N, C-alpha and C positions, 0 to 999 in steps of 0.2 A: 465531612469532606466528600465531594463527588467522586465517583469511581469511573471505571471504563465501561462503555457499552459495547458488547460483543454481539454482532449479528449472527444469525444461525447459518447464513449462506444457504447452499442447497442442502436440505435436511437429509437427503438420501445419499449424500457424499460423506466424507469423513469429518465434516465440521462438528457434529455432535460429539463424536468420540474423542477428537483432539481437544475440544473444550473441556470435556470431563477429565481427560488425562492431565491437562494443564492445571485444573483445580486440584487434582490429586498431588501434584508436585508443588503446591503453593508454598509450603514451608521450606522444603528442601532447596527450591530454586528462587525463593523470595519473590514470588509472582504477585504483582499488585492486584488489588481487589477489582473484580469485574462481575457483571451480570450478563446473562445470555438472553437475548430477545428471541424467543422461540416457543416451542410447544412442550410444556412439562411432561405430558404423557409420552410423546415421542422420545424425549430425552431419557426418561426412566426406562423405556423399552430398549433403547439403543445401548444404554449402559449395561443392562442385563445381558443383551446379546453379545456385547464385546467382552463380557466377563469381568467388568470393573465393579468395585464396591464404592460407589459414589452416591451419597445421599443428595436428593434433589429437593429444593424448597422453592415454592412459588412465592414471589415477593413483588414489590414495586421498586423502582430505582432508588428511592430514598432509604429503603430498608436493606439494600443489597450489601453495603459495607459491613453492617452488623452480622448479617446472615452468613457472609463469606467464610468466616472462620470455621463453621461447622457443616456447611452444605453448599452445593453449587446453586447460586441464586438464579432462578429463571423468571423472567417477566413474560407473562402469557400474552401472545398475540391474539387479535380478534379472529384472524384466519387460522384454521387448523391445517395440519400437514397430513398427507397420505404417506405412511411409513412403509417404504420398500427399499431397503438398503441396496445401493448399487444400481438403481434404475432412475434415470432422469424422468421427471413427471411434470408436464406443463401445468397440471392442476395445482402444483405447489407454488406457482409463480406469485399469486397474490400475497401469500405469506412471506415469501422471500423479499418481495418489494416492500411490504409493510415493515419488515424488520429494519431495512435500510432507512426508510423514512422515519421510523420511530427513533432510531439511534441518532440521526441528525437532529431531530426535534429535541431529543433529550439534551444534547450538547448546547443548542441554542437557548434552551430554557434553564440551563444550569444544573440539570440533574446528572450529567455525566461530563467528564473532562475531555474525552476523546472517543472516537468511533474506531473500533477494530472490526474488520469484516472477514468472516469465513468465506471460502471460495464459492463461487456460483458457476453454474453451467449455462453459458449464454444461449445455446441452441434451444433448450427447453423454454427459456424466457422469451426468445424470439417467437417461438411457436404459440406462445400465449399473448403475443401482441406487444411485448416490451419494445419501446421505441428508441433505445439508446444502444450504442455499440458495446458498452460494458459498464462495470461498476463506476469507473472514474468519471465518465461523462454524466452518469446519472447523479452522482454526488455533486458535480459542478452545477447541474440543473437545480438541484435542491438548494444549494447555497445561493445561487442567483435569485431563485424565487423568494428566499427568506430575506435577502439583503437588498434586492433591487439593483445589484451591481453586476457588471460583466465579470465572469470568473474564467480564468485560464488555468486549468489543472495541469500540473507537471508531474510526471512519473519519475520517481527515484527508486533505485534498488540500493538498499543500504545494508552492508555487512560489516563484520568486525574490522576488515582491512581495506574496504573499498566502497565508495559510493559512486554510482553511475546514473546519468540522466540521458535518456534518448530524446533527441530533439523531435524527430518524427517517430511515431510509435507503430500503430497497426496499419502500415502502408506497404503495399507490395514493393519489393526491392526495385523493380523496374521503374516505379513511379517516384522513388525518393528524390532523384535529382531535380525533377520538376516541382516537387512539393516543397523542397527546402528553400527558405528565403532568409535574407539578412534579418528582417524583422522578427522572424520566428526564432532565430538563434539568439538575438538580443533579448527578446522577452523571456525566453527560457533561462538565459543567464541572469537576468535581473531577479526573477522569482527565486531561482536557486540560491543566489547570493543572499537575498533577503531572508529566506527561511533558514539557511545555514546559520545566519547571525542570530535571528530571533528565537528559533526553536532548538537549534543544535548547540547554541552558545559559543559559536566560533566567531571571534571578534572581526577578523579580516579574512573572509573566505578566499581561498585560492582555487580558481577554476581552470583546469586543463581542458582545452578544446581540441577535439580530434579533427582531422581532415575527413573528407568523404572518400577519396580515392586511395588506392595503394600508394604508399610512400608520401601521403599527403599531397598527391599530384605531381611529385618529382619536378617541381619548378615549372609546372604547366605542361609537361610532356605526357602526363597520364591523366589529364582532365583539368578543367578550368575553374571548377567550383571553389577551390581553395582561394584563388586570387579574386574571383568575382563575388563570392557570397560569404564564405567563412571568415576570411581575413578581415574584410571590412566590418563584419559584425563584432569581431574581437576588438577592433579599434574603437568602435562605439562604446563597448562595455568599459574599456580602459579609460576612455574619455569621461565616463561617469564615475570613475574612481573604483571600479571593480577590478580586482587582480585576476584578470583572465589572460591566458597566453596560449599560443598555437598559431596556425593549425599544426597538429602533431600527427605523425604516422601512428595509426591505431595499433600496429603490431609491436610497438615499443613503449606503449603507455602503461602497461599493467604489471611489469615486473616490480619487485619490491623497492628498488632504488627510485624508480619513476614514481611510484605511488606515494613515496615520502614527500614529494614536491607539491602535492595538491590535496585539497579537501574533497573535491568532487570532480568527476570527469564528465564533460558534456560530449556526447557522442551523436553522430548524425543519423543513425537509424537503429532500429530495435535490437538486432542481434549484435551489433557492434558494442552495445552497452550491456546487454543481458548475458551474453556468453561469458565474459570474464567475471561478472558478478556471481553467476551461478557456479562457475567452475571453482571459484575460491571458497564459496560458502553456501553450498546448495541447501543445507538444512538450517542455516542461520540467517540467510538473507531475508530482508523485510521489504515489502513494497510500501513506499510512503508516497502519499499524494501531496505535493507542494502546491502552493497557490490557493488553497482553500481557506476560508475564514475559521476553520476548525481543524483539528488534528485527525488524520485518518491513516491507519496502518493496516497491513494485511499480510498473511503468510504468502511467501513467494512460491506457491504451488497451486494446483488445481483441486478439483473435487475428489479425484482418485476413486471413482466409482468401483473400480475393479477390486479394491480392498476394503470398501466400506462395510462396516458391521463385523469385521473379522478380528478386531482387537489388535491389529498390527500397525496401524497408522502411527507415525511419529509426530509428536506435538512440538518439535523443536522450533520450527519456524513460527508457529503461533505464539509460543512462549516468548520468542524474540520480539514479535510484533507487539505483544502486550507490554513487555518491559520498555521497548522503545517508545510506545505511546505515552507511558507514564513519565518517562524522562523528558520527552518533548513538551508535554503539558506543564511539567514543573519548570522547565527552562522558560517557556512562554509566560508563565505566571510571574516569574522573577523579572523578566524583561518588561512586562507590563507594569510592574510595581516601581520600576526605576523612573 
């Protein structure tokens, strides 16, 4: 049975030690089998530095499931890493990129069921010439290259009590009204509804759609985007049979009674979606990329260079990402068999 491919992320961040700690909790928390795409020597050194007793075994993806019971399986990269916990190093960029490429290739070639990515530091990648805004865009590029199709990646924050999807992501707030379009909202809604059904097993997904402005525009007195952009997009989605409703005032969308009425909230900009998701489940929220032809999850935090190598990093979000990846892969497998 294929397992999960876990990329090393930035090896000088907390990725290696949260991977090791996740393996240590494999039985207690019923963590699905995974292998780490990384540097076995760095992993062994970082485990010692963090004070963990975690055996490391070098293997290939096909041997990972058998090895997982007794040791943390590591698939060696061609590129090695310079090990300096807490310091971003552009010299590690080739290995970081290789791990992502190898994880995606393993899924396409049937050696893994999903890709789980540890956090990267974009600045050091940019300094090494990395030509993508971040993980998500690079994964979409790899998917398009493998399939020959246009790929639209959608970011979802998924926690135990809330799933949110920002329609615009890393856009300065002042530019959001100009960037937001009816087509963008419609495409985001379509992809979200499709993946909620196929991968989350929700037969008829309900999408709550926020407004852009305070009070969802207050009938046009605090902005026109709800009438001109958001509302028409909702009508298109409803016309396609998708249970979308709104525009809703964002300040009343996230209390318990409101959350009970939908399966995911489509929000118009980054913080409108991420603040409630992280406030409710900072250590359990998972970043899921929808719209890809493979499953990708990630912890909802960064590299945490300031605590790397100290043995204090919490693996909760990574554990949640591993568990969710396994669940989504199983749902998709069952959906494909029907």
